[in-house]
N, C-alpha and C positions, 0 to 999 in steps of 0.2 A: 363250190369246190372246183379245183382246176384239174385239167388233164396234164400230160407231159408234153414238152416241146418236141416236135419231130424234126426240127432243123435249126441250125444256128449259123447266121451269116457272119461275115467279118466286121460288120458295122453294128448299128443299133437296131436293125430291122430283123425281127424274128417271125418265124412261121409257127403257128400253134394249131393244135386241134381245138375245136370249139370247147368252151368251158362246159364241162359235164359234171353232174353229181356222181360222186363215187361212194356208194353205200358202204363199201368195205372199210373206208376211213372212219366212218361213224362206228362201225363194228370194232375197229382198232382202238377208238376212244374208249369204248366199253371195256375192252381187254385191259386198258391202262387204268381206268378209274376203279374198277372192282377190286383189284389188289390193294390199291391205296386205302380204300375203305376197310378191307379185311385186316390190313396191317395195323391201322389205328384202333380197330376193334379188338386187337390182341390175339388174332388167330396165328398160332405158331407156324403152321404150314406155309404161311405167306410172309416169311421173315424178310423178304426183299421187296415187299409190296410198295414201299416208298419209291421204288424205281419207276413206278407208273408215271411220275412227274417227268422223268427223263424222256419217256415216250411222247408225252404231251409236247415237250419242248421241240422235239424233232418234227412232229406234225405241224406245229405252229410255224417253224422256220420254213417248211415246205409250202404250206398254204399261203402264208403272207407273201412269200416270194412270187408264187404263181399269180396272185392277185395284182401285185405291183408291176410285174413284168408285162402282164396282159394289158394293163392300163398304158404302160409305156409303148407297147406295140401298137396300141390304138391311137396314140398321139403323144400324151404326156401324163405324168403322175400328178394328180391333184392332192397335195398333202392335206389340205383342209378337208376334202371329202373323205380321205383315208381315215383321218383322226375322228371325224364325225361318225363314220361307220363303226370304228372301234368303240367309241363311246356308246352308241346305240346297242352294240353287241354285248358289251361287258358290264357297263356301269349300272344300269337299272337293277339287274338281279343282285349285283354286288352290294349296292346301297340298301336294298331290301333286306338282304341277309344281315348286314351290319346293324341295321336299325332294330330288327326283331331280336337278334341274339343279345345285343348290348342292353336293351331295356329289360329283357327277360332276366338276364343275369343280375342286373342291378336291383330289380324290384322283387325278384322271387328267390334267387340263390343266396340272398343275404350276405354279400361279400364283406370282408373286412376292409378297412381303409386301404391297406396295401394292395388288396386284390382289386378294389375299385380303381385305384390310381394306375395299376398295371393295365387294366382294361382300357382306361381312357388313353393311355399312351399307345396301346395297340390300335385303337380306333383312329387316332389322329395320324399315326404313321401309315396305316392302311389307306386312309382317305387321300393322302398325298403321295402314295406309292413309294414309300421308303421303308416299309415294314421289314424288308430283308436286312436293312442296316440296323434297325431298332433291335430285331431279334438276334442279330450278330453280337450286339453289345450285351444282351440280357439272357438269351436262352440258347443252349445247345439243342439242336433238333431232337437228339436222342437222349437228352437229359430227362430225369424222372419228372421234373416240373413241367416239361413240355406238354404232357398229356392233360395238364390242368389249365393250359393257356388256350382259351376258346378261339382266338384269332391267329394262332401260330401259322396256320396253313396259308395265310395271305402273303407270306414271303414270296411264294412262287408267282402269285399274281403281280406283285411289285416287280419281280424280275421280268415278267412278260411285258408289263407296261413300259418299263425302261427300254426294253428291246424295241417296242413299237415306236417310241419317241425317236430313237437314234437310227434304227435300221433303214427306214425309207431314205433318209438323207445320205447315208453311206452307200446305199444301192445306186442312187442317182449319181453320186460322185464316182462310183465304180464304172458306170456306163460312160460318163463324160471324160474320164481320165484317159487321155490319149486315144479317145474314140474306141476304147476296148470294152469287152464284156467285163462284168464285175467278178468273174471267177477267181482271178488272182487275188483281189482284195478279200473275198470271202474265205479263200483258202488260207490266206495269211491269218485271218481272225481265227479260223478253225485250229490251226496248228499252234499258234501262240497261246490261245486259251487252253487248249489241251495240255500244253507244256506247263502252263501256270497251275492248272488243277492237279497235275501229277506231283508237282513239288509243293503245292499249296497246303497239303495236310500238315507238313512240318512248319512251313513259314507262316501261314495265315491262321492256323488253328480252326476254330469253328466258323470263322469268316469264310473259309473255303467252301462251305456248304451253301452259303446264302448269296454270294455275289454274282452279278451278271458277268463279270470278268471271267469267272471260273465255270460259268454255265454257257457262255456264248458259243463254245464249240459244238454243243448239242443243237442249238438253234441254227448255227452255221451248217451243221451236217444236213439238216433238213433243206436249207437253201441250196447246197451243193447237189443234193439229191434231185432237186428240180432241174438244174442245169445239166446233169449227167444224162448222156444219150446212149441208148442201147443200139449198137450198130447192127444192121440187118436183122432186126428183131423178128421179122416175118419168116425168116429162114429157120428159126428155132422151133422144135416141136413143143406141144403144149405141156408135156410132162417135164420139160426143162424148167418152165416157169412154175409149175406145181412144186417141184422139188426145192427150188430156191426160195419161193415164198413160204413153203412149209418149214424150211430151215430158219427163216426169219421168225416165224411164230414160235418155234422151239426155243430159239435164243431168248425171246422175250419171256415166255412162260418159265423157262428154266432159270432165268435171272430172279424171278419172283420167288421161286421155290428154294433154290440152292444158295443164293447170296443173302447177306444180312448186313447189319449196321457196321460190322467189323471191316468192311471194305473201304471205310473212310470216304464215302461218296461226297463229291464226284471224283472218281478216280478212273484208272484204265479199265477197271471192272465194268464201268458203265458203258464201255464200248459194246458189250454184249446186247443189252436192250436197244441201244442206239442203232447198232448194225442191223439187228432184227427188224426194227421199224423201217429202216431204209430199204431192206430187201422186200418187205411186204409192199411198200409204196411203189417201188419200181417194177416188181416182177409179178404182182398179183394181177391176174387176168380174169375177166368176167366169167369165162367158162370153166375156170379152175376150181378145185374143191376148197381151197383156202378162201377164195373170194366168196364162194357160196356159203361157207361157214360164217365168215365175218359179216355177210349180208343177211344173216338170219334176222327175222323181224324183232326178236327180243333183244338181240345185241344192238341193232340199229336204234331201237327205242332208247336203250340205256345210253348209247353213244350220243343220241340227240339231247338227252337230259344230263350228259356227263358234266357239263359246266356247273349246273345247279347241284348235282350230287357232290361234286368236289367242294362247292361253297358251303354246303350244309352238313356234311358228314362229321367233320372234326368238331365244330361247335356243339353239335348235339351229343356226341360221345363225351366231349370234354365237360360239358355242363352236367351230364349224368354222373360223372365221377365226383362232382361236388356234393352229391346227395346220398352217397353211400358211406359206409363205415371206413372203407379203405379204397382210394381212387384207382388202384392198380389191379383190383380184383372185382370186376363187374360180373354180376350174374348173367348167365346166358340169356335169360328173358329180358333183361335190361338192354343187353347188346342188340338182340333181335328187334326190340321195340325201337331203339335208336336208329337202326338201319332202315326199318320200315318208315319211320318218320322222315328220314333223309330222302327217301324216294318220293314220299308224298310232298314234302316241301319243294323238292326239285321240280315236280310236276306242276305244282301251283305257280312256282316262280316262272317256269318256262311259258306256260299258256296264258297266265294272267299279267305277268310283268314283262318278261323278255320279248315275246313275240309282238305285243302291241307297240312297244318302243321301237323295236327293230324295223317294223313295217312303216313306222311314221304315224300310226294311228294316235299315239300320244306324243305330245311335244316334249322335247328335251328340257324345256323350261320347268316342267314339273319335278325334275330331279333336284331343283334348288331346295325344295321343301325337306326331303330326307337329309340332304347335305347340311342344311342349317341345323336341323335337329341333332345330327351326329356331331357337329361342331360344338353345340351347346353341351351335349353329353361328354364330349372329350375334355371340355374345360371345367365342367361342374359335376364330376361323377359322384362324389360323396354327398353333395346336396340332393342329387336325384335319388340316390339309394335310400335316403331318409324317408322317402315316401313309400318304401317297400315294406315287406313283411319282416318285422322284428330285426331292424338293422343292427349290426354288430356294434358293441360299445367300443370306446377308445381303448379301454383296458383290455378287451379281448383282442383288438387289432394289434396292440403292442405285444401281447403274449404270443401270437402266432406268426409274427413277422419273421422273415427269413434272415437270421443273423448273419449268414454267410454273405449276403449281398451288402451288408452294412459293415463289413470288415470285423465282424464279431465285437463291435464297440472297442476296437483296439487300433494301435498305430502299426499298420502292416508295412514292413520294409522288405528289401530284397532277401534278407537272411531270415525273416520270420515276423512274428507278431509281438509287439510290446503292449502291455496293459498294466493298469494300476497307476501309480504315481510316475509319470514319464519324466519328471524332472530329476529322478535319481540316476546316478551314474552306473550302478551295478545291479545285477539281477538278484532279487531276494528269493524269488520262486522260479524254478525252471519247470516248465510244463512239457511233458513228453507224451506222444500218442498220435491219434488220428482225429477225425471229426468229433469223436466222443471226448476228446480233450478240449478242442476248440470251443465246443458248445458251453463249456464252463467259464470261459473268459469274461463275458459280461458281468456275471455275478461275482466272480473272483476279483475282477478289476475294481468294482465298487468297494469291496472290503479291503483290498490292498491299498487303495488310495487313502482310506481312513488311517491306515497304519504307516503311511508314507513309504510303502514298499513298491517295488517294481517287479512285474512278472514278464517272462519271456517264453515264447513257444517257437523253437527253431523250425524253419520251413524251407531250407535250401533244397533245391531239386534232388541232389544226390542223397539228402537225408529226409526226403519228403515223408516216407514212412519210417520215421526215425526210431521205431522200436522193433524194426525187422531184425535187430541183432539177436532176438530170441528165436528166430526161425532156424530150424536145424540145418537148412541148406545154405545159410549165410556164409559167404566166403570170408576167409581169415583177414584178407586185406580190407574188406569193408568193415569188419568188426573193429579192427585197429583204428581205422579212420573215424569211425563212429565214436569210439572211446576218446580219441583225441579231441574231437569237436565238442563232446559233452563236457569234457574237463575244462575247456575254455569257457563255455557258456555258463557253467555252474560255479565259476571262481567267485568265492565270497558269498554264495547263496546260502539261505537258511534251510532250504528243503528242495527236493525234487518230487514232483507230482506226476504219476503215471496213470493214464486212462486211455484205453483203446477198446475197440469193439470185439467182443468175444463170441457173440451169437448172432443169429439172423432169424427173420420171420419168413414163413412160407404159408401162403393161403390164409393169412391173417390169424394164425395161431402159433403158439410157441413151438419152435422147431429145434433142430440140432445145433450144437455149437458149430462155429465155422470150421474148427478142427476137431471133429468128434472123437477121433482116435489119436490123441496127441501122443507121440512117441516119447519115450523117456528122455531122449536127447533134447527134446524141446524143454522139458522141465530143468534139465541140467544146464542148458544155455541160459534159461531164464534166471535160475538161481545164481549162476555165475555173473550175469549182468547186474543183478541186484547187489551182489557182494561188491562189485566194482563201484557201483553208484554210491554205496554206503561209505566208501573210502573218500568220497568227494564232498559230501554234505552231512550235517548232523542228523537229518531226518529224511526218510523215504516214505511217501504216502502213495498207496496203491488203491485205486478205485476198482472195486469188484465189478463183475459184469452188470450192465444196466438191464433191467427188465425190458423186453421188447413188446411194444403195444400192438394189439390187433387194430387199434383205432388210429385214424389220421387226424392229428390235432385240430387242424382248421375245420374239419367236417363235423366236429362234435357240436351238437345242438341244432344241426340242420339235416341230419341223416334221415331221409324218409323211408329207406329200405333196410333198416337195421334188423339184424337177427342175432341178438347178443348170446343166445344159447349155442352159437357156433364155437365159441372160444373157451379154452381152458386158461384162465388167467390166475390160477391159484399160486400162492407162494411155494407150496410144496412141489408143484410141477416145475417151477423155476429152479428151485434148489436141486431137484433131481437131475436136471439137465446140466447143471454146472458143478455138480458135487465134486468131480475129480479135480477141477481147477481150484475150487474153493478150498479143498483139503490141502492142496499144495501151497496155496497162499498162507494158510494157517500154520503149516509146517515151517515155512520160512520165518513167519512172525515169532514162532516159539523159540527160535535159536538166534534171531537177529533183533535186538532191542530197538534198533533205529527204524525198523520196518513196521509200518502201521497200515491196517486195512480199513478202508471206508466202504460201508455196505449201502449202496443206493436203495435197495429194496426196503431197508428199515424206515425210509421216509415216504414210501409209496404204498403202504399197506392200509387197507380199511378194516373195519371191525370184523368182516367176514373172512379175513386172511386172504383176500384177493387184492390185486393192485388197483389203486385209484389213479385214473388217468385224467381226472379233472377235479376241480372243487368249485363251490359256489362263492363267487366274489362279491363285489359291490352290487347292490340292487338285485341280488339273487341271479346275476348273470353267470352263465357257465364259463369258467376259465380253465382251459386245458393245461396240463403239466407238460404235454409233449408238443413239439413242433410238427413232427411227422410220426412214423411208427417206431423209431428207435432213438430219436434225439429229443432230449428234454429242452424246453424253452427256458426263458429267464426265470419264470415262476417255479418250474420244476427243479432248476439248479440251485435255487436260493438257499434252501436249508442244507443241501449237500455242501455248498461252498462254505457255509458257516462252520460246518463240522471240519472241513479241510483246514480252514484258517485257525480254528481253535487248537488244532494239533501241531501248529508251528510256533516255536518260541524264538 
């Protein structure tokens, strides 16, 4: 680890303190990695724990700059030696983690075909350090599916590796450009990247989170921190450095506690942990209490293992979520076990893998073995998974696939989804609602195609939640625009089908409706909208609330920690929760002959008057009805779709 420069000449000659180990930086690494682990473990008090990665980026920018500039000060930078050191430092533990996690997941977790293929893509993109691009295309970091993706955390490692490839060359260019220091170039990178990330939330969407371009300012901040000089530092009293470094620690810890995913990271909010990190690096002094705190043996040990902790924590937590009834509600004992295993794996990795490679005791040539195995795994995931415990059948894989990733088996265009017989010129069925409407499209599409009918689900941004017209707070102008659009879309249609989410689950049991105390104006608006829709088409079909499952569809059949007595899945409980809304639907049906109700729970009841979440399919394999906890898959929608189509003439 490097000290700070004490002087800066007009040319390329720099004066430096001797390279010294700074234990407080290891402590700072611990302060960064612990919240990351707690965040992914689901601890609510650490809602901003993901910002620990931002702290790591600043530290990396500072340390890499100090290493490169010291080499330059001694003569010249050897890019070959720099990259070899980075390989020895990062790759052995990384490949070890990839190998263990990937083979364990394929051979023990019994993944479906889609899960196996997703893992293989993650492995290949991680191996070649473009996983940040891969996940930009496939996963939002804060999306629900991210907690089930074992290698999602490799995005930040890809960002760092891309930085290591580019930065030394830029630094050399900065020094040689007109014989100046690289401060101007690094400052340009800092401000342009910060500007891009500020506007990136709107322009780039989820790409904003993953790209080096929008993260470079954090790395550049660390580099600028190295070049920044504190004038007359010996004239300042110790308490001055104590106060500033304490402020830095407060900024970092406060960010972890007070901020959350709503800040659209990276954004200007990230200046808090970034600034805090810079203040600690620059103002922390050995005799100060912040330095003594960060230099505590336990924090230094955790900081020393921080790379391994970061490598192992997310895969272990993620894979644990594949073995429980519902992945987003892990028991405390499972969380604690996963965290303990994380520290154990990090310790093993550091002392048995990372240190021997870093010291040169083991040749880098041995890395070719795990690299070749991971390439094989990346190209043949399904073949490898067949050697595991009870691999999933093709039928199961088809049933749990994420239809949203496959356009819901429809033709999605700018204005919405078309399904059924796409050769038809008009819409025979207009589908209104949210994801509880879209999940019906694959099954409806097959039946519509047999009838030579076309279905359409409008999805323009301004009508994205296209049944908000029933909301009591809906503006009159929106309501008129919505009515106008629906009239155009339903011209010549035989029916309008309405399906949207009415309820939610909490802690894996049936909970309250989304709007438990629906005001009368809600029902009045709803009834008014139904009356208007009835004037447009001969038939209005309304899907009643879907039962929400305590089970996660893909986890059925491999849940090692199930406790089925936790849940009340009775039909009577479901009806009691939705009684007010069901009564209102029946009231409308009694006075409107064109309005018909489809009851999903009629198709999902077993002999004990509880809901069936799966059935035994071919070869006695368990096939779930649900994709997740509140969306039915193609099998679950099949009979409901048949009932819907039979009601249209």
